[in-house]
Every structure is written in C-alpha cells, then in structure tokens.
C-alpha positions as CSV (number, residue, x, y, z in Angstrom):
1,M,14.6,21.8,1.3
2,K,13.4,25.5,2.5
3,Y,10.4,25.1,0.2
4,A,9.0,22.3,1.9
5,E,9.9,23.5,4.8
6,A,8.2,27.1,3.7
7,A,5.2,24.6,2.6
8,D,5.2,23.1,6.0
9,L,5.6,19.7,4.5
10,P,5.7,16.8,7.1
11,R,9.4,15.9,7.8
12,D,8.9,12.1,5.9
13,K,7.5,14.4,2.6
14,Q,10.4,16.8,2.5
15,K,12.6,14.7,-0.2
16,F,13.2,15.4,-4.2
17,H,11.2,11.9,-5.0
18,V,8.2,13.3,-3.6
19,L,8.5,16.1,-5.0
20,K,9.2,14.6,-8.6
21,H,6.0,11.9,-8.2
22,S,3.7,15.4,-7.1
23,I,5.1,16.8,-10.7
24,A,4.6,13.7,-12.7
25,T,1.2,13.2,-11.2
26,H,0.1,17.0,-12.4
27,L,2.1,16.6,-15.5
28,L,-0.1,13.5,-16.6
29,E,-3.2,15.0,-15.1
30,E,-3.1,18.2,-17.3
31,T,-1.7,16.1,-20.3
32,G,-3.2,13.5,-20.1
33,D,0.3,12.3,-22.3
34,I,2.0,9.1,-20.6
35,V,5.5,9.2,-22.8
36,F,5.7,12.8,-22.3
37,V,5.6,11.6,-18.5
38,K,7.9,8.7,-19.2
39,E,10.5,10.8,-21.0
40,W,10.5,13.9,-17.9
41,L,10.8,11.2,-15.3
42,G,14.0,9.8,-17.3
43,H,12.0,5.9,-17.3
44,A,13.1,2.8,-19.3
45,S,9.7,1.3,-19.1
46,I,6.7,2.9,-19.6
47,Q,5.6,-0.3,-17.0
48,S,7.1,2.3,-13.9
49,T,5.5,5.4,-15.6
50,M,1.8,3.1,-15.6
51,F,2.4,3.8,-11.7
52,Y,1.1,7.3,-12.8
53,A,-2.0,6.2,-14.4
54,Q,-3.4,4.1,-11.9
55,L,-3.5,7.2,-9.4
56,L,-5.3,8.9,-12.2
57,S,-7.8,6.4,-13.2
58,K,-8.8,6.4,-9.3
59,K,-9.7,9.8,-9.1
60,R,-11.1,10.2,-12.7
61,D,-13.7,7.5,-11.2
62,E,-14.5,9.1,-8.4
63,I,-15.5,12.2,-10.2
64,A,-17.1,10.3,-13.1
65,A,-18.8,8.9,-9.9
66,R,-20.2,12.2,-8.3
67,T,-21.2,13.9,-11.8
68,F,-23.5,10.7,-12.3
69,E,-24.7,10.8,-8.8
70,G,-25.4,14.5,-9.6
71,M,-27.4,14.0,-12.7
72,G,-29.1,11.0,-11.4
73,I,-27.9,8.5,-13.3
C-alpha cells in the first residue's frame, strides 16, 4: 500500500482492515450514526459494529473528565 508507506505507518498497520477500522471509527465519531456505520462496513449484525461505539465511549469519558476537571466539578 503506497499510501500507508507514504504516511510512514508501521508495517503491521499497512493492511486494508486497519484502514477500514480507522474510517469506521471516524465515521461514527462524526455522524454518531451506528446504523450508517454498520451498513457502510457491511456488517450483518449491529453487535459487530458496537465495538466502535465502545472505543468512542472511552474517548468521550476521557474528554468529559478533562472538561469537568477544568470546570472544578
């Protein structure tokens, strides 16, 4: 993958499914639409797509903690 090499990604990250997972995470982050991401990925079951929602939940928790900490809450 010439683009992965151009981006200087580690060899073990230069795979199609890694790019697909990254795009799915960004799509969910931007749209918040788990059904859209499920369909885009071609998953038969929403449970397969929920993995991405769990990743974003952790990120949201971290952002909320930092935000509330800065507010003195």
